[in-house]
TINUSE-693549 format. One line per 5 residues: number of its first residue (from 1); for each residue x, y, z of C-alpha. Coordinates in Angstrom, 1 decimal, decimal comma. Example, Ala and Ser with C-alpha at 12.3 -4.5 7.8 and 13.67 -1.06 7.14 Angstrom:
BEGIN
1) 12,3:-4,5:7,8; 13,7:-1,1:7,1
//
This chain:
BEGIN
1) -11,2:-47,7:-56,5; -14,2:-47,9:-58,9; -15,5:-45,0:-60,9; -18,8:-45,1:-59,0; -17,0:-44,7:-55,7
6) -14,9:-41,9:-57,1; -18,0:-40,1:-58,3; -19,6:-40,4:-54,9; -16,4:-39,0:-53,3; -16,1:-36,2:-55,9
11) -19,6:-35,3:-57,3; -19,8:-33,3:-60,4; -21,2:-30,4:-58,4; -17,9:-30,1:-56,5; -16,2:-26,8:-57,2
16) -12,9:-28,6:-57,2; -13,7:-30,8:-60,2; -15,0:-29,6:-63,6; -15,8:-32,5:-65,8; -16,1:-36,2:-66,1
21) -12,8:-36,3:-68,0; -11,2:-34,7:-65,0; -12,7:-37,2:-62,7; -11,5:-40,1:-64,9; -7,9:-38,6:-64,9
26) -7,9:-38,2:-61,2; -9,2:-41,7:-60,6; -6,3:-43,1:-62,6; -3,7:-41,0:-60,8; -5,0:-41,0:-57,2
31) -3,9:-43,6:-54,7; -5,9:-44,2:-51,5; -3,4:-42,1:-49,5; -3,6:-39,2:-51,8; -7,4:-39,4:-51,7
36) -7,3:-39,2:-47,9; -5,1:-36,2:-48,0; -7,3:-34,6:-50,5; -10,4:-35,2:-48,5; -8,7:-33,7:-45,4
41) -7,8:-30,6:-47,4; -11,3:-30,3:-48,7; -12,7:-30,6:-45,2; -10,4:-27,9:-43,9; -11,2:-25,6:-46,7
46) -15,0:-26,0:-46,1; -14,4:-25,4:-42,4; -12,5:-22,2:-43,2; -15,3:-21,0:-45,5; -17,9:-21,7:-42,8
51) -16,0:-19,8:-40,2; -15,6:-16,9:-42,6; -19,3:-16,8:-43,3; -20,0:-16,8:-39,5; -17,6:-14,0:-38,9
56) -19,1:-11,9:-41,7; -22,6:-12,6:-40,4; -21,8:-11,6:-36,9; -19,4:-8,7:-37,7; -21,8:-6,2:-36,2
61) -22,2:-8,2:-33,0; -18,4:-8,5:-32,6; -18,1:-4,8:-33,2; -20,6:-4,1:-30,4; -18,7:-6,4:-28,0
66) -15,4:-4,7:-28,9; -16,9:-1,3:-28,3; -18,3:-2,4:-24,9; -15,0:-3,9:-23,8; -13,1:-0,8:-24,9
71) -15,5:1,5:-23,0; -15,2:-0,6:-19,8; -11,4:-0,7:-20,1; -11,2:3,1:-20,6; -13,5:3,7:-17,7
76) -11,5:1,6:-15,4; -8,3:3,2:-16,5; -9,7:6,7:-15,9; -10,9:5,6:-12,4; -7,4:4,2:-11,6
81) -5,8:7,5:-12,8; -8,2:9,6:-10,6; -7,4:7,3:-7,6; -3,7:7,9:-8,0; -4,2:11,6:-8,2
86) -6,6:11,8:-5,3; -4,7:13,0:-2,2; -4,5:10,6:0,7; -6,4:11,6:3,8; -4,0:13,6:6,0
91) -3,8:16,7:8,0; -3,4:18,6:4,8; -7,0:17,8:3,7; -8,9:20,2:1,5; -10,3:23,1:3,6
96) -13,8:22,6:2,0; -13,7:18,9:3,1; -12,8:19,9:6,6; -15,7:22,3:6,6; -18,1:19,6:5,5
101) -16,8:17,5:8,4; -17,5:20,2:10,9; -14,0:21,6:10,8; -12,7:18,6:12,7; -9,0:19,7:12,6
106) -8,0:22,2:15,3; -4,8:23,4:16,7; -4,2:25,2:20,0; -2,6:28,6:20,0; 1,2:28,1:20,7
111) 2,1:27,8:24,3; 5,6:28,9:25,4; 7,6:26,2:27,2; 10,9:26,3:29,0; 12,3:25,2:25,7
116) 10,5:26,4:22,6; 6,8:26,4:22,0; 4,1:23,7:21,5; 0,6:23,3:20,1; -1,8:20,4:20,4
121) -3,4:19,1:17,2; -6,9:17,7:17,6; -9,3:15,9:15,3; -12,9:15,4:16,4; -11,9:15,8:20,1
126) -8,9:13,4:20,1; -5,3:14,6:20,3; -3,5:13,6:17,2; -0,1:15,1:18,1; 1,8:17,8:19,9
131) 3,8:19,9:17,6; 6,9:21,3:19,4; 9,5:23,5:17,9; 12,5:25,5:19,2; 10,6:28,9:19,0
136) 7,1:30,2:18,5; 8,0:31,7:15,1; 9,3:28,3:13,8; 6,3:26,5:15,2; 3,8:28,9:13,5
141) 5,7:28,5:10,2; 5,6:24,7:10,5; 1,9:24,7:11,3; 1,1:27,0:8,4; 2,9:24,7:6,0
146) 1,8:21,3:7,3; -1,7:22,1:8,6; -3,1:24,8:6,3; -6,6:25,8:7,1; -6,7:24,3:10,5
151) -8,8:26,2:13,0; -6,8:27,8:15,9; -8,4:27,6:19,3; -7,5:28,8:22,7; -5,5:26,3:24,8
156) -8,1:26,5:27,5; -10,7:24,9:25,2; -9,2:21,4:25,4; -7,5:19,2:28,0; -4,3:19,0:26,0
161) -4,0:22,7:25,7; -4,7:23,2:29,5; -2,0:20,6:30,2; 0,5:22,6:28,1; -0,5:25,8:29,9
166) -0,1:24,2:33,3; 3,3:22,8:32,4; 4,4:26,2:31,2; 3,3:27,8:34,4; 5,4:25,3:36,4
171) 2,6:23,4:38,1; 3,1:19,8:39,0; 0,8:17,7:36,9; -0,4:14,4:38,4; -0,1:11,3:36,2
176) -3,9:10,9:36,5; -4,4:14,1:34,5; -2,3:12,7:31,7; -4,3:9,5:31,7; -7,5:11,6:31,2
181) -6,4:13,4:28,1; -8,1:11,8:25,0; -5,0:10,8:23,0; -5,7:9,0:19,7; -4,1:5,7:20,6
186) -4,8:4,3:17,1; -1,6:6,1:16,1; 0,5:3,8:18,2; 0,4:0,0:18,2; 2,1:-3,1:19,5
191) 5,2:-2,5:21,6; 5,2:1,2:21,0; 1,8:1,6:22,6; 3,0:-0,5:25,6; 6,0:1,8:26,0
196) 4,0:5,0:25,8; 1,4:3,7:28,2; 4,1:3,0:30,7; 5,8:6,3:30,0; 2,6:8,2:30,9
201) 3,1:6,8:34,5; 6,5:8,5:35,1; 5,8:11,2:37,6; 6,6:14,9:37,2; 10,2:15,8:38,1
206) 11,4:12,2:38,1; 13,4:10,2:35,6; 13,6:6,6:34,5; 16,3:4,8:32,4; 15,6:3,1:29,1
211) 16,4:-0,3:30,7; 14,0:0,3:33,5; 11,2:1,3:31,2; 11,9:-1,8:29,1; 11,6:-3,9:32,2
216) 8,3:-2,3:33,0; 7,1:-3,3:29,6; 8,1:-6,9:30,2; 11,2:-6,8:27,9; 14,1:-5,9:30,1
221) 16,6:-6,5:27,3; 14,8:-4,2:24,8; 16,3:-0,8:25,9; 17,1:0,1:22,2; 13,6:-0,9:21,1
226) 12,3:1,4:23,8; 14,4:4,3:22,4; 13,0:3,6:19,0; 9,4:3,7:20,3; 10,1:7,0:22,1
231) 11,6:8,5:19,0; 8,1:8,2:17,3; 6,2:9,6:20,3; 3,4:11,7:18,7; 2,7:13,5:22,0
236) 6,0:14,9:23,5; 5,7:16,8:26,8; 2,3:15,2:27,5; 3,9:11,8:27,4; 7,3:12,8:28,9
241) 9,9:11,1:26,8; 12,3:13,8:28,2; 12,2:12,0:31,5; 13,8:8,9:30,1; 17,6:8,9:30,5
246) 20,5:6,6:29,8; 22,2:4,4:32,4; 23,6:6,3:35,3; 21,5:9,4:34,4; 23,3:10,2:31,2
251) 21,5:12,6:28,9; 21,2:10,7:25,7; 18,8:10,1:22,8; 16,3:12,9:22,5; 14,7:14,1:19,3
256) 14,8:17,8:20,2; 18,3:17,6:21,4; 20,0:16,8:24,7; 19,9:20,6:25,6; 16,1:20,5:25,4
261) 15,9:17,5:27,7; 18,2:19,1:30,3; 16,2:22,3:30,2; 12,9:20,5:30,8; 14,2:18,3:33,6
266) 15,9:21,3:35,3; 12,7:23,3:35,0; 10,7:20,5:36,6; 13,2:20,1:39,4; 13,2:23,9:40,1
271) 9,4:24,0:40,1; 9,3:21,2:42,6; 11,8:22,9:44,9; 9,9:26,2:44,7; 6,6:24,4:45,5
276) 8,3:22,6:48,4; 9,7:25,9:49,6; 6,3:27,5:49,5; 4,7:24,7:51,4; 7,4:24,9:54,1
281) 7,0:28,6:54,5; 3,2:28,2:54,9; 3,8:25,5:57,5; 6,4:27,6:59,4; 4,3:30,8:59,1
//
């Protein structure tokens, strides 16, 4: 390597070389390989210095970006925290919210049944459920706890309430009346809805087995699935799951207890007998 070439590679202005004597010493010692490594090191050093200059020049810009990112992250985190704390829409909605929606949630005054007492729960005109407990006192306590702030209405103000009153009075209720009650069918889906639709067709004072109801739903082997669907019936009494019995008429599988099922069935049978007796007397009289 000539001195001229070495000078071109390492000019006197280079911060890494100080004098001509240094260049002459290096030219004597450096091999081609060591020169290549030295050049690579110099290139990396210059690149690092360039990057450092750019970072220092744009430090304010990077700071603004960091602040913006942090603000966005904190905002999203606060929104997620509020979403977790926000109560899900349910029957226990805030009373002010219900008032803004026109007091959509209503419950009928408890109606005494042959077994216990029941109230219909309505939202915007559709029946959400029938709450049924072993006594009026228990029912009122449950409603006060689970449906605080709901507006109590007279049973005569809605079809579901009139149904409960008629049932309590011992009147035979045609299946057509049940079909006309505006139940919120969005609460039941799939096979359960099919089961409940067929259940609504079981006449007053009659019974059907789980297997027979399964057959009506097109799945004769699904007696247990029918029982599971009935266990989640939101509208007991109106949709008469108490009229579904085990094979041979056995009293099995009722959420309110077998005694409640027996009581309702005996009540319906007695009311039918009394009605038939009255009709016979009028005919003979």
